[in-house]
C-alpha positions as CSV (number, residue, x, y, z in Angstrom):
1,Q,220.8,29.6,60.8
2,V,218.3,30.7,63.4
3,Q,218.9,32.0,66.9
4,V,216.3,32.4,69.8
5,V,216.8,34.0,73.1
6,E,214.3,33.9,76.0
7,S,213.7,36.4,78.6
8,G,211.2,37.2,81.3
9,G,211.6,34.5,83.9
10,G,211.9,35.1,87.6
11,L,210.4,34.5,91.1
12,V,206.8,34.9,91.5
13,Q,204.3,34.0,94.2
14,A,201.7,31.4,93.7
15,G,198.7,32.9,92.0
16,G,200.8,35.5,90.2
17,S,201.7,36.0,86.5
18,L,204.8,36.2,84.3
19,R,205.3,36.9,80.7
20,L,208.0,35.2,78.9
21,S,209.4,36.4,75.6
22,C,211.4,34.5,72.8
23,A,213.2,36.6,70.2
24,A,214.1,34.9,66.9
25,S,216.7,36.2,64.6
26,G,218.6,34.9,61.5
27,L,216.8,33.0,58.9
28,I,213.2,33.6,60.1
29,F,211.6,32.4,56.9
30,T,212.8,28.9,57.7
31,I,210.6,28.8,60.9
32,N,207.4,27.0,60.6
33,A,206.3,27.2,64.3
34,M,207.5,28.3,67.7
35,G,207.1,26.2,70.9
36,W,207.5,26.6,74.6
37,Y,208.9,23.8,76.7
38,R,209.8,23.4,80.3
39,Q,211.8,21.0,82.4
40,A,211.3,20.8,86.1
41,P,214.0,19.3,88.3
42,G,214.2,15.5,87.9
43,K,211.6,15.5,85.1
44,Q,211.6,15.2,81.3
45,R,211.3,18.3,79.2
46,E,207.7,18.8,78.2
47,L,206.0,20.6,75.4
48,I,203.5,23.2,76.7
49,A,202.5,25.4,73.9
50,T,203.0,25.9,70.4
51,I,202.1,28.5,67.8
52,T,202.3,28.2,63.9
53,R,203.4,30.6,61.4
54,G,199.6,31.4,60.8
55,G,198.9,31.9,64.4
56,F,197.3,28.6,65.3
57,A,197.9,27.8,69.1
58,N,197.8,24.5,70.8
59,Y,198.4,23.8,74.5
60,A,199.3,20.9,77.0
61,D,196.4,20.2,79.3
62,S,198.6,21.2,82.1
63,V,198.6,24.7,81.2
64,K,195.3,25.1,79.0
65,G,193.3,27.9,80.3
66,R,196.1,29.5,82.4
67,F,198.9,30.1,79.6
68,T,198.5,32.0,76.4
69,I,201.0,32.0,73.6
70,S,201.1,34.7,70.9
71,R,203.2,36.2,68.5
72,D,204.4,39.5,67.1
73,N,205.6,39.0,63.5
74,A,206.9,42.5,63.3
75,K,209.4,41.8,66.2
76,N,209.9,38.3,65.4
77,T,208.9,37.5,69.1
78,V,206.8,34.8,70.6
79,Y,205.3,35.3,74.1
80,L,204.0,33.1,76.8
81,Q,201.7,34.8,79.2
82,M,201.4,32.7,82.3
83,N,198.6,33.3,84.8
84,S,197.5,31.5,88.0
85,L,200.9,30.3,88.5
86,N,201.5,27.5,91.1
87,S,204.5,25.5,92.4
88,E,204.2,22.8,89.8
89,D,205.0,25.5,87.2
90,T,208.5,25.9,88.6
91,A,210.9,24.9,85.9
92,V,213.4,26.1,83.3
93,Y,211.4,27.3,80.3
94,Y,212.8,26.8,76.8
95,C,211.7,28.3,73.5
96,K,212.2,26.4,70.2
97,A,212.1,27.4,66.7
98,M,210.8,24.6,64.5
99,G,211.6,24.5,60.9
100,S,214.3,23.2,58.5
101,R,216.5,22.8,61.6
102,D,215.2,23.1,65.1
103,Q,216.8,25.6,67.3
104,W,216.7,25.8,71.1
105,G,217.2,28.9,73.3
106,Q,219.2,28.8,76.5
107,G,216.3,28.7,78.8
108,T,214.9,31.0,81.6
109,Q,214.1,30.0,85.2
110,V,210.7,30.4,86.5
111,T,210.2,29.8,90.2
112,V,206.8,29.9,91.9
113,S,206.9,30.3,95.6
114,S,203.9,29.0,97.7
């Protein structure tokens, strides 16, 4: 079984930056990739970035060029660096471990004030 815990959310002004962290524990070897999702009020949860075990990253068009996903294998942690934030980035951000059994974190709120 895998557990994931997000951290790093908060309130930031438009144009600012935040870095989210996602720490994984448990059966780490069963994880093939990690993903960041977000869900804004009244909207469906959307996938915004993924990173494979080998470090290959992929992004949704809505965040490409502004967000960067990375991983520290020694710490079993994945990061999401978010730059040039705007009000449309306001959402609850979730981390998901993808493998033999997907595991979601509890989510962390990001609020961008204009």
